[in-house]
N, CA, C and O atoms as CSV, one atom per row, in Angstrom:
chain,resi,resn,atom,element,x,y,z
A,1,UNK,N,N,-125.831,5.061,63.269
A,1,UNK,CA,C,-124.973,6.209,63.377
A,1,UNK,C,C,-124.959,7.085,62.154
A,1,UNK,O,O,-124.126,7.987,62.058
A,2,UNK,N,N,-125.867,6.848,61.197
A,2,UNK,CA,C,-125.882,7.704,60.015
A,2,UNK,C,C,-126.849,8.856,60.212
A,2,UNK,O,O,-127.851,8.732,60.915
A,3,UNK,N,N,-126.543,9.949,59.597
A,3,UNK,CA,C,-127.345,11.159,59.716
A,3,UNK,C,C,-127.724,11.608,58.314
A,3,UNK,O,O,-126.864,11.716,57.440
A,4,UNK,N,N,-128.990,11.868,58.098
A,4,UNK,CA,C,-129.461,12.291,56.779
A,4,UNK,C,C,-130.113,13.659,56.901
A,4,UNK,O,O,-130.895,13.913,57.817
A,5,UNK,N,N,-129.779,14.530,55.968
A,5,UNK,CA,C,-130.406,15.841,55.886
A,5,UNK,C,C,-131.008,15.966,54.494
A,5,UNK,O,O,-130.340,15.724,53.489
A,6,UNK,N,N,-132.263,16.342,54.454
A,6,UNK,CA,C,-132.920,16.580,53.177
A,6,UNK,C,C,-133.242,18.067,53.094
A,6,UNK,O,O,-133.915,18.624,53.962
A,7,UNK,N,N,-132.754,18.684,52.050
A,7,UNK,CA,C,-133.055,20.091,51.790
A,7,UNK,C,C,-133.852,20.133,50.502
A,7,UNK,O,O,-133.417,19.608,49.477
A,8,UNK,N,N,-135.017,20.756,50.551
A,8,UNK,CA,C,-135.884,20.802,49.383
A,8,UNK,C,C,-136.262,22.236,49.074
A,8,UNK,O,O,-136.434,23.058,49.974
A,9,UNK,N,N,-136.388,22.520,47.803
A,9,UNK,CA,C,-136.792,23.857,47.391
A,9,UNK,C,C,-136.714,24.010,45.898
A,9,UNK,O,O,-136.407,23.066,45.170
A,10,UNK,N,N,-136.993,25.207,45.454
A,10,UNK,CA,C,-136.909,25.506,44.040
A,10,UNK,C,C,-135.452,25.437,43.599
A,10,UNK,O,O,-134.539,25.724,44.374
A,11,UNK,N,N,-135.252,25.053,42.346
A,11,UNK,CA,C,-133.909,24.791,41.834
A,11,UNK,C,C,-132.951,25.979,42.035
A,11,UNK,O,O,-131.859,25.818,42.580
A,12,UNK,N,N,-133.373,27.166,41.591
A,12,UNK,CA,C,-132.479,28.332,41.683
A,12,UNK,C,C,-132.115,28.646,43.132
A,12,UNK,O,O,-130.954,28.910,43.444
A,13,UNK,N,N,-133.112,28.617,44.011
A,13,UNK,CA,C,-132.869,28.924,45.421
A,13,UNK,C,C,-131.979,27.867,46.083
A,13,UNK,O,O,-131.166,28.190,46.950
A,14,UNK,N,N,-132.137,26.613,45.674
A,14,UNK,CA,C,-131.286,25.561,46.230
A,14,UNK,C,C,-129.829,25.752,45.782
A,14,UNK,O,O,-128.901,25.527,46.560
A,15,UNK,N,N,-129.639,26.165,44.532
A,15,UNK,CA,C,-128.284,26.466,44.047
A,15,UNK,C,C,-127.666,27.595,44.869
A,15,UNK,O,O,-126.503,27.522,45.266
A,16,UNK,N,N,-128.462,28.648,45.120
A,16,UNK,CA,C,-127.970,29.761,45.934
A,16,UNK,C,C,-127.616,29.287,47.342
A,16,UNK,O,O,-126.595,29.688,47.899
A,17,UNK,N,N,-128.454,28.444,47.907
A,17,UNK,CA,C,-128.206,27.899,49.238
A,17,UNK,C,C,-126.893,27.125,49.271
A,17,UNK,O,O,-126.068,27.340,50.159
A,18,UNK,N,N,-126.697,26.235,48.317
A,18,UNK,CA,C,-125.482,25.420,48.290
A,18,UNK,C,C,-124.235,26.262,48.021
A,18,UNK,O,O,-123.148,25.930,48.495
A,19,UNK,N,N,-124.388,27.332,47.275
A,19,UNK,CA,C,-123.252,28.206,46.978
A,19,UNK,C,C,-123.000,29.249,48.063
A,19,UNK,O,O,-122.014,29.983,48.008
A,20,UNK,N,N,-123.896,29.312,49.050
A,20,UNK,CA,C,-123.748,30.323,50.098
A,20,UNK,C,C,-122.610,30.012,51.068
A,20,UNK,O,O,-122.153,30.895,51.794
A,21,UNK,N,N,-122.159,28.785,51.082
A,21,UNK,CA,C,-121.083,28.369,51.972
A,21,UNK,C,C,-120.249,27.347,51.220
A,21,UNK,O,O,-120.787,26.365,50.708
A,22,UNK,N,N,-118.950,27.564,51.146
A,22,UNK,CA,C,-118.087,26.695,50.330
A,22,UNK,C,C,-118.118,25.228,50.766
A,22,UNK,O,O,-117.815,24.352,49.956
A,23,UNK,N,N,-118.468,24.938,52.002
A,23,UNK,CA,C,-118.492,23.551,52.459
A,23,UNK,C,C,-119.802,22.821,52.216
A,23,UNK,O,O,-119.858,21.595,52.316
A,24,UNK,N,N,-120.850,23.558,51.899
A,24,UNK,CA,C,-122.162,22.908,51.742
A,24,UNK,C,C,-122.238,21.968,50.551
A,24,UNK,O,O,-122.719,20.841,50.673
A,25,UNK,N,N,-121.772,22.423,49.413
A,25,UNK,CA,C,-121.915,21.623,48.195
A,25,UNK,C,C,-121.252,20.258,48.347
A,25,UNK,O,O,-121.772,19.265,47.838
A,26,UNK,N,N,-120.150,20.190,49.016
A,26,UNK,CA,C,-119.466,18.905,49.178
A,26,UNK,C,C,-120.178,17.992,50.183
A,26,UNK,O,O,-119.943,16.784,50.195
A,27,UNK,N,N,-121.029,18.552,51.009
A,27,UNK,CA,C,-121.752,17.755,52.007
A,27,UNK,C,C,-123.063,17.174,51.479
A,27,UNK,O,O,-123.603,16.226,52.050
A,28,UNK,N,N,-123.564,17.738,50.399
A,28,UNK,CA,C,-124.773,17.214,49.755
A,28,UNK,C,C,-124.340,16.493,48.486
A,28,UNK,O,O,-123.973,17.121,47.493
A,29,UNK,N,N,-124.388,15.173,48.533
A,29,UNK,CA,C,-123.866,14.401,47.406
A,29,UNK,C,C,-124.951,13.848,46.483
A,29,UNK,O,O,-124.647,13.439,45.363
A,30,UNK,N,N,-126.173,13.826,46.916
A,30,UNK,CA,C,-127.267,13.298,46.093
A,30,UNK,C,C,-128.266,14.415,45.797
A,30,UNK,O,O,-128.673,15.164,46.685
A,31,UNK,N,N,-128.644,14.502,44.539
A,31,UNK,CA,C,-129.599,15.519,44.120
A,31,UNK,C,C,-130.694,14.852,43.293
A,31,UNK,O,O,-130.413,14.040,42.412
A,32,UNK,N,N,-131.926,15.198,43.583
A,32,UNK,CA,C,-133.057,14.685,42.817
A,32,UNK,C,C,-133.864,15.882,42.344
A,32,UNK,O,O,-134.385,16.656,43.148
A,33,UNK,N,N,-133.958,16.022,41.038
A,33,UNK,CA,C,-134.782,17.081,40.456
A,33,UNK,C,C,-136.098,16.453,40.009
A,33,UNK,O,O,-136.108,15.444,39.305
A,34,UNK,N,N,-137.195,17.054,40.420
A,34,UNK,CA,C,-138.515,16.575,40.029
A,34,UNK,C,C,-139.077,17.497,38.961
A,34,UNK,O,O,-139.084,18.719,39.115
A,35,UNK,N,N,-139.550,16.893,37.875
A,35,UNK,CA,C,-140.196,17.688,36.830
A,35,UNK,C,C,-141.537,18.199,37.338
A,35,UNK,O,O,-142.151,17.598,38.220
A,36,UNK,N,N,-141.980,19.314,36.772
A,36,UNK,CA,C,-143.305,19.830,37.106
A,36,UNK,C,C,-144.353,18.821,36.652
A,36,UNK,O,O,-144.170,18.120,35.657
A,37,UNK,N,N,-145.455,18.758,37.399
A,37,UNK,CA,C,-146.577,17.940,36.974
A,37,UNK,C,C,-147.152,18.507,35.681
A,37,UNK,O,O,-147.213,19.723,35.497
A,38,UNK,N,N,-147.569,17.621,34.796
A,38,UNK,CA,C,-148.248,18.002,33.559
A,38,UNK,C,C,-149.702,18.363,33.880
A,38,UNK,O,O,-150.204,17.996,34.942
A,39,UNK,N,N,-150.386,19.079,32.975
A,39,UNK,CA,C,-151.780,19.449,33.239
A,39,UNK,C,C,-152.685,18.269,33.585
A,39,UNK,O,O,-153.547,18.389,34.456
A,40,UNK,N,N,-152.502,17.146,32.925
A,40,UNK,CA,C,-153.342,15.979,33.220
A,40,UNK,C,C,-153.096,15.483,34.649
A,40,UNK,O,O,-154.023,15.013,35.308
A,41,UNK,N,N,-151.856,15.585,35.128
A,41,UNK,CA,C,-151.541,15.172,36.498
A,41,UNK,C,C,-152.095,16.180,37.510
A,41,UNK,O,O,-152.589,15.792,38.568
A,42,UNK,N,N,-152.011,17.458,37.186
A,42,UNK,CA,C,-152.586,18.485,38.060
A,42,UNK,C,C,-154.093,18.281,38.196
A,42,UNK,O,O,-154.652,18.386,39.287
A,43,UNK,N,N,-154.733,17.990,37.076
A,43,UNK,CA,C,-156.173,17.727,37.091
A,43,UNK,C,C,-156.491,16.499,37.931
A,43,UNK,O,O,-157.462,16.501,38.687
A,44,UNK,N,N,-155.686,15.454,37.806
A,44,UNK,CA,C,-155.907,14.229,38.590
A,44,UNK,C,C,-155.784,14.507,40.084
A,44,UNK,O,O,-156.555,13.963,40.875
A,45,UNK,N,N,-154.842,15.331,40.478
A,45,UNK,CA,C,-154.684,15.699,41.893
A,45,UNK,C,C,-155.931,16.446,42.356
A,45,UNK,O,O,-156.459,16.177,43.435
A,46,UNK,N,N,-156.393,17.376,41.542
A,46,UNK,CA,C,-157.596,18.151,41.868
A,46,UNK,C,C,-158.796,17.217,42.035
A,46,UNK,O,O,-159.537,17.328,43.012
A,47,UNK,N,N,-158.984,16.313,41.100
A,47,UNK,CA,C,-160.103,15.374,41.168
A,47,UNK,C,C,-160.006,14.490,42.410
A,47,UNK,O,O,-161.023,14.123,42.997
A,48,UNK,N,N,-158.798,14.155,42.802
A,48,UNK,CA,C,-158.594,13.379,44.022
A,48,UNK,C,C,-159.039,14.172,45.249
A,48,UNK,O,O,-159.663,13.617,46.154
A,49,UNK,N,N,-158.725,15.455,45.282
A,49,UNK,CA,C,-159.158,16.307,46.394
A,49,UNK,C,C,-160.679,16.406,46.443
A,49,UNK,O,O,-161.278,16.382,47.518
A,50,UNK,N,N,-161.292,16.517,45.275
A,50,UNK,CA,C,-162.761,16.560,45.195
A,50,UNK,C,C,-163.333,15.272,45.775
A,50,UNK,O,O,-164.254,15.303,46.592
A,51,UNK,N,N,-162.784,14.149,45.350
A,51,UNK,CA,C,-163.257,12.845,45.810
A,51,UNK,C,C,-163.058,12.671,47.314
A,51,UNK,O,O,-163.946,12.171,48.004
A,52,UNK,N,N,-161.902,13.081,47.820
A,52,UNK,CA,C,-161.617,12.966,49.256
A,52,UNK,C,C,-162.625,13.753,50.089
A,52,UNK,O,O,-162.918,13.378,51.224
A,53,UNK,N,N,-163.153,14.833,49.537
A,53,UNK,CA,C,-164.151,15.652,50.237
A,53,UNK,C,C,-165.557,15.078,50.082
A,53,UNK,O,O,-166.510,15.608,50.654
A,54,UNK,N,N,-165.692,13.988,49.304
A,54,UNK,CA,C,-166.999,13.406,49.065
A,54,UNK,C,C,-167.857,14.269,48.160
A,54,UNK,O,O,-169.085,14.256,48.249
A,55,UNK,N,N,-167.204,15.014,47.295
A,55,UNK,CA,C,-167.910,15.941,46.416
A,55,UNK,C,C,-167.874,15.415,44.984
A,55,UNK,O,O,-167.235,14.405,44.691
A,56,UNK,N,N,-168.568,16.115,44.109
A,56,UNK,CA,C,-168.595,15.773,42.688
A,56,UNK,C,C,-168.454,17.046,41.869
A,56,UNK,O,O,-168.804,18.138,42.316
A,57,UNK,N,N,-167.935,16.878,40.662
A,57,UNK,CA,C,-167.813,17.996,39.726
A,57,UNK,C,C,-168.898,17.865,38.665
A,57,UNK,O,O,-169.094,16.789,38.099
A,58,UNK,N,N,-169.586,18.940,38.402
A,58,UNK,CA,C,-170.490,18.970,37.256
A,58,UNK,C,C,-169.619,18.811,36.004
A,58,UNK,O,O,-168.479,19.276,35.992
A,59,UNK,N,N,-170.136,18.162,34.949
A,59,UNK,CA,C,-169.313,17.918,33.747
A,59,UNK,C,C,-168.642,19.173,33.192
A,59,UNK,O,O,-167.472,19.131,32.814
A,60,UNK,N,N,-169.368,20.282,33.142
A,60,UNK,CA,C,-168.761,21.510,32.605
A,60,UNK,C,C,-167.660,22.030,33.521
A,60,UNK,O,O,-166.733,22.696,33.058
A,61,UNK,N,N,-167.751,21.737,34.801
A,61,UNK,CA,C,-166.716,22.156,35.746
A,61,UNK,C,C,-165.444,21.350,35.528
A,61,UNK,O,O,-164.342,21.893,35.614
A,62,UNK,N,N,-165.586,20.065,35.248
A,62,UNK,CA,C,-164.395,19.239,35.019
A,62,UNK,C,C,-163.639,19.709,33.784
A,62,UNK,O,O,-162.410,19.784,33.797
A,63,UNK,N,N,-164.366,20.026,32.720
A,63,UNK,CA,C,-163.719,20.538,31.510
A,63,UNK,C,C,-163.017,21.862,31.792
A,63,UNK,O,O,-161.923,22.106,31.285
A,64,UNK,N,N,-163.637,22.707,32.590
A,64,UNK,CA,C,-163.047,23.999,32.937
A,64,UNK,C,C,-161.794,23.823,33.794
A,64,UNK,O,O,-160.807,24.532,33.599
A,65,UNK,N,N,-161.828,22.889,34.735
A,65,UNK,CA,C,-160.658,22.605,35.574
A,65,UNK,C,C,-159.488,22.167,34.701
A,65,UNK,O,O,-158.359,22.625,34.883
A,66,UNK,N,N,-159.766,21.284,33.761
A,66,UNK,CA,C,-158.709,20.810,32.856
A,66,UNK,C,C,-158.105,21.974,32.086
A,66,UNK,O,O,-156.883,22.096,32.007
A,67,UNK,N,N,-158.946,22.832,31.518
A,67,UNK,CA,C,-158.448,24.007,30.778
A,67,UNK,C,C,-157.659,24.938,31.691
A,67,UNK,O,O,-156.627,25.479,31.297
A,68,UNK,N,N,-158.150,25.118,32.908
A,68,UNK,CA,C,-157.473,26.017,33.863
A,68,UNK,C,C,-156.056,25.532,34.145
A,68,UNK,O,O,-155.118,26.329,34.168
A,69,UNK,N,N,-155.895,24.216,34.360
A,69,UNK,CA,C,-154.556,23.699,34.638
A,69,UNK,C,C,-153.668,23.721,33.395
A,69,UNK,O,O,-152.448,23.835,33.516
A,70,UNK,N,N,-154.248,23.615,32.224
A,70,UNK,CA,C,-153.462,23.773,30.998
A,70,UNK,C,C,-152.935,25.204,30.896
A,70,UNK,O,O,-151.785,25.423,30.518
A,71,UNK,N,N,-153.790,26.183,31.238
A,71,UNK,CA,C,-153.374,27.597,31.224
A,71,UNK,C,C,-152.290,27.862,32.259
A,71,UNK,O,O,-151.285,28.510,31.969
A,72,UNK,N,N,-152.503,27.356,33.462
A,72,UNK,CA,C,-151.526,27.558,34.539
A,72,UNK,C,C,-150.189,26.957,34.152
A,72,UNK,O,O,-149.147,27.581,34.353
A,73,UNK,N,N,-150.205,25.755,33.600
A,73,UNK,CA,C,-148.977,25.064,33.217
A,73,UNK,C,C,-148.248,25.829,32.108
A,73,UNK,O,O,-147.029,25.994,32.148
A,74,UNK,N,N,-149.012,26.289,31.127
A,74,UNK,CA,C,-148.406,27.021,30.008
A,74,UNK,C,C,-147.772,28.331,30.473
A,74,UNK,O,O,-146.771,28.770,29.905
A,75,UNK,N,N,-148.347,28.956,31.502
A,75,UNK,CA,C,-147.836,30.240,31.972
A,75,UNK,C,C,-147.003,30.147,33.241
A,75,UNK,O,O,-146.721,31.162,33.878
A,76,UNK,N,N,-146.605,28.918,33.614
A,76,UNK,CA,C,-145.908,28.756,34.897
A,76,UNK,C,C,-144.578,29.500,34.886
A,76,UNK,O,O,-143.925,29.647,33.852
A,77,UNK,N,N,-144.206,29.960,36.071
A,77,UNK,CA,C,-142.941,30.658,36.246
A,77,UNK,C,C,-142.176,29.989,37.388
A,77,UNK,O,O,-142.513,28.880,37.801
A,78,UNK,N,N,-141.171,30.653,37.882
A,78,UNK,CA,C,-140.326,30.068,38.929
A,78,UNK,C,C,-141.085,29.802,40.221
A,78,UNK,O,O,-140.640,28.999,41.040
A,79,UNK,N,N,-142.216,30.458,40.416
A,79,UNK,CA,C,-142.970,30.258,41.653
A,79,UNK,C,C,-144.060,29.189,41.516
A,79,UNK,O,O,-144.825,28.967,42.455
A,80,UNK,N,N,-144.139,28.525,40.358
A,80,UNK,CA,C,-145.114,27.460,40.158
A,80,UNK,C,C,-144.895,26.392,41.225
A,80,UNK,O,O,-143.766,25.957,41.452
A,81,UNK,N,N,-145.977,25.972,41.877
A,81,UNK,CA,C,-145.823,25.134,43.064
A,81,UNK,C,C,-146.444,23.743,42.947
A,81,UNK,O,O,-146.724,23.116,43.969
A,82,UNK,N,N,-146.667,23.246,41.733
A,82,UNK,CA,C,-147.164,21.890,41.523
A,82,UNK,C,C,-148.384,21.577,42.382
A,82,UNK,O,O,-149.431,22.205,42.224
A,83,UNK,N,N,-148.256,20.614,43.288
A,83,UNK,CA,C,-149.377,20.189,44.127
A,83,UNK,C,C,-149.934,21.303,44.989
A,83,UNK,O,O,-151.141,21.362,45.222
A,84,UNK,N,N,-149.081,22.178,45.459
A,84,UNK,CA,C,-149.548,23.303,46.278
A,84,UNK,C,C,-150.450,24.226,45.457
A,84,UNK,O,O,-151.437,24.754,45.969
A,85,UNK,N,N,-150.109,24.416,44.193
A,85,UNK,CA,C,-150.953,25.207,43.299
A,85,UNK,C,C,-152.334,24.569,43.197
A,85,UNK,O,O,-153.349,25.263,43.254
A,86,UNK,N,N,-152.370,23.252,43.046
A,86,UNK,CA,C,-153.654,22.541,42.959
A,86,UNK,C,C,-154.451,22.721,44.251
A,86,UNK,O,O,-155.645,23.017,44.209
A,87,UNK,N,N,-153.799,22.546,45.385
A,87,UNK,CA,C,-154.500,22.703,46.671
A,87,UNK,C,C,-155.051,24.118,46.828
A,87,UNK,O,O,-156.157,24.299,47.336
A,88,UNK,N,N,-154.293,25.112,46.399
A,88,UNK,CA,C,-154.766,26.497,46.494
A,88,UNK,C,C,-155.975,26.736,45.588
A,88,UNK,O,O,-156.928,27.406,45.986
A,89,UNK,N,N,-155.937,26.193,44.380
A,89,UNK,CA,C,-157.071,26.320,43.459
A,89,UNK,C,C,-158.291,25.607,44.053
A,89,UNK,O,O,-159.408,26.119,43.975
A,90,UNK,N,N,-158.079,24.430,44.644
A,90,UNK,CA,C,-159.191,23.695,45.239
A,90,UNK,C,C,-159.777,24.461,46.424
A,90,UNK,O,O,-160.996,24.542,46.569
A,91,UNK,N,N,-158.932,25.012,47.253
A,91,UNK,CA,C,-159.398,25.796,48.405
A,91,UNK,C,C,-160.223,27.003,47.928
A,91,UNK,O,O,-161.259,27.325,48.511
A,92,UNK,N,N,-159.757,27.652,46.879
A,92,UNK,CA,C,-160.489,28.789,46.321
A,92,UNK,C,C,-161.817,28.334,45.711
A,92,UNK,O,O,-162.822,29.040,45.798
A,93,UNK,N,N,-161.814,27.151,45.094
A,93,UNK,CA,C,-163.056,26.577,44.552
A,93,UNK,C,C,-164.084,26.394,45.663
A,93,UNK,O,O,-165.247,26.766,45.509
A,94,UNK,N,N,-163.649,25.818,46.781
A,94,UNK,CA,C,-164.569,25.594,47.896
A,94,UNK,C,C,-165.115,26.908,48.445
A,94,UNK,O,O,-166.284,26.993,48.820
A,95,UNK,N,N,-164.275,27.915,48.491
A,95,UNK,CA,C,-164.719,29.226,48.962
A,95,UNK,C,C,-165.760,29.801,47.994
A,95,UNK,O,O,-166.787,30.329,48.421
A,96,UNK,N,N,-165.486,29.694,46.690
A,96,UNK,CA,C,-166.434,30.189,45.697
A,96,UNK,C,C,-167.764,29.438,45.784
A,96,UNK,O,O,-168.833,30.041,45.686
A,97,UNK,N,N,-167.687,28.125,45.967
A,97,UNK,CA,C,-168.902,27.322,46.075
A,97,UNK,C,C,-169.714,27.733,47.300
A,97,UNK,O,O,-170.936,27.868,47.234
A,98,UNK,N,N,-169.020,27.928,48.413
A,98,UNK,CA,C,-169.706,28.336,49.651
A,98,UNK,C,C,-170.395,29.689,49.472
A,98,UNK,O,O,-171.526,29.876,49.921
A,99,UNK,N,N,-169.719,30.622,48.819
A,99,UNK,CA,C,-170.316,31.939,48.582
A,99,UNK,C,C,-171.513,31.843,47.638
A,99,UNK,O,O,-172.483,32.589,47.774
A,100,UNK,N,N,-171.437,30.918,46.681
A,100,UNK,CA,C,-172.533,30.750,45.727
A,100,UNK,C,C,-173.773,30.155,46.400
A,100,UNK,O,O,-174.892,30.599,46.142
A,101,UNK,N,N,-173.575,29.156,47.259
A,101,UNK,CA,C,-174.737,28.464,47.820
A,101,UNK,C,C,-175.232,29.041,49.143
A,101,UNK,O,O,-176.341,28.721,49.571
A,102,UNK,N,N,-174.439,29.882,49.798
A,102,UNK,CA,C,-174.835,30.431,51.107
A,102,UNK,C,C,-176.213,31.095,51.075
A,102,UNK,O,O,-177.030,30.830,51.957
A,103,UNK,N,N,-176.494,31.943,50.095
A,103,UNK,CA,C,-177.827,32.565,50.081
A,103,UNK,C,C,-178.945,31.535,49.881
A,103,UNK,O,O,-180.041,31.691,50.419
A,104,UNK,N,N,-178.665,30.495,49.113
A,104,UNK,CA,C,-179.671,29.458,48.860
A,104,UNK,C,C,-179.931,28.624,50.108
A,104,UNK,O,O,-181.064,28.236,50.389
A,105,UNK,N,N,-178.854,28.355,50.854
A,105,UNK,CA,C,-178.983,27.600,52.099
A,105,UNK,C,C,-179.786,28.406,53.109
A,105,UNK,O,O,-180.650,27.868,53.802
A,106,UNK,N,N,-179.498,29.684,53.186
A,106,UNK,CA,C,-180.181,30.555,54.151
A,106,UNK,C,C,-181.687,30.609,53.914
A,106,UNK,O,O,-182.471,30.734,54.855
A,107,UNK,N,N,-182.079,30.513,52.650
A,107,UNK,CA,C,-183.512,30.590,52.334
A,107,UNK,C,C,-184.141,29.213,52.166
A,107,UNK,O,O,-185.347,29.103,51.943
A,108,UNK,N,N,-183.331,28.162,52.273
A,108,UNK,CA,C,-183.844,26.802,52.115
A,108,UNK,C,C,-184.151,26.427,50.679
A,108,UNK,O,O,-184.884,25.470,50.428
A,109,UNK,N,N,-183.602,27.167,49.746
A,109,UNK,CA,C,-183.882,26.945,48.320
A,109,UNK,C,C,-182.830,26.077,47.641
A,109,UNK,O,O,-182.514,26.307,46.474
A,110,UNK,N,N,-182.283,25.094,48.335
A,110,UNK,CA,C,-181.223,24.285,47.747
A,110,UNK,C,C,-181.471,22.818,48.054
A,110,UNK,O,O,-181.921,22.459,49.142
A,111,UNK,N,N,-181.172,21.981,47.077
A,111,UNK,CA,C,-181.268,20.539,47.274
A,111,UNK,C,C,-179.968,20.055,47.891
A,111,UNK,O,O,-178.911,20.639,47.652
A,112,UNK,N,N,-180.037,18.997,48.679
A,112,UNK,CA,C,-178.839,18.518,49.380
A,112,UNK,C,C,-177.730,18.109,48.418
A,112,UNK,O,O,-176.556,18.274,48.750
A,113,UNK,N,N,-178.055,17.583,47.245
A,113,UNK,CA,C,-177.027,17.180,46.278
A,113,UNK,C,C,-176.201,18.377,45.816
A,113,UNK,O,O,-175.016,18.242,45.511
A,114,UNK,N,N,-176.828,19.534,45.769
A,114,UNK,CA,C,-176.119,20.742,45.327
A,114,UNK,C,C,-175.039,21.162,46.313
A,114,UNK,O,O,-174.092,21.856,45.944
A,115,UNK,N,N,-175.178,20.745,47.554
A,115,UNK,CA,C,-174.174,21.086,48.565
A,115,UNK,C,C,-172.837,20.416,48.290
A,115,UNK,O,O,-171.785,20.920,48.681
A,116,UNK,N,N,-172.890,19.276,47.615
A,116,UNK,CA,C,-171.678,18.498,47.349
A,116,UNK,C,C,-171.245,18.567,45.891
A,116,UNK,O,O,-170.414,17.769,45.456
A,117,UNK,N,N,-171.795,19.507,45.132
A,117,UNK,CA,C,-171.472,19.604,43.714
A,117,UNK,C,C,-170.749,20.910,43.420
A,117,UNK,O,O,-171.169,21.990,43.837
A,118,UNK,N,N,-169.662,20.778,42.697
A,118,UNK,CA,C,-168.884,21.931,42.252
A,118,UNK,C,C,-169.293,22.222,40.813
A,118,UNK,O,O,-169.255,21.339,39.956
A,119,UNK,N,N,-169.677,23.449,40.561
A,119,UNK,CA,C,-170.087,23.843,39.207
A,119,UNK,C,C,-168.984,24.673,38.557
A,119,UNK,O,O,-168.018,25.070,39.209
A,120,UNK,N,N,-169.146,24.921,37.279
A,120,UNK,CA,C,-168.168,25.737,36.563
A,120,UNK,C,C,-168.039,27.131,37.186
A,120,UNK,O,O,-166.970,27.741,37.166
A,121,UNK,N,N,-169.132,27.607,37.727
A,121,UNK,CA,C,-169.158,28.927,38.386
A,121,UNK,C,C,-168.188,28.978,39.586
A,121,UNK,O,O,-167.693,30.046,39.946
A,122,UNK,N,N,-167.932,27.834,40.184
A,122,UNK,CA,C,-167.078,27.768,41.378
A,122,UNK,C,C,-165.584,27.744,41.063
A,122,UNK,O,O,-164.763,28.023,41.936
A,123,UNK,N,N,-165.231,27.415,39.834
A,123,UNK,CA,C,-163.817,27.263,39.457
A,123,UNK,C,C,-163.181,28.647,39.328
A,123,UNK,O,O,-163.683,29.495,38.590
A,124,UNK,N,N,-162.080,28.878,40.044
A,124,UNK,CA,C,-161.420,30.195,39.982
A,124,UNK,C,C,-160.917,30.509,38.567
A,124,UNK,O,O,-160.499,29.620,37.825
A,125,UNK,N,N,-160.969,31.755,38.231
A,125,UNK,CA,C,-160.480,32.213,36.895
A,125,UNK,C,C,-159.028,32.556,36.971
A,125,UNK,O,O,-158.435,32.957,35.969
């Protein structure tokens, strides 16, 4: 007979939500704030996505990914989305890789290993 409601969102917006109705704050008694992922954790999530796709990162690409997440973390604002940010960067990486290799695939000038390798050129700026 118990009922649980989980409301999740950015801190400021959640405060606005709870303050929008005088009865809401008293109905939500437990609050969990999650810290933003650190650059090393963002990189680990990215590498996990690469691995799940059966792909590999060229060494220079891995160093660039690490630097990219350090930059993103240092400049993060209220819209920073942790794991979602990583997924978006990974999706953009795959798009860049596809655009890079498409002409090579069309002409047959590519080795099969290159199809599964992400290079520094593929990492979004």
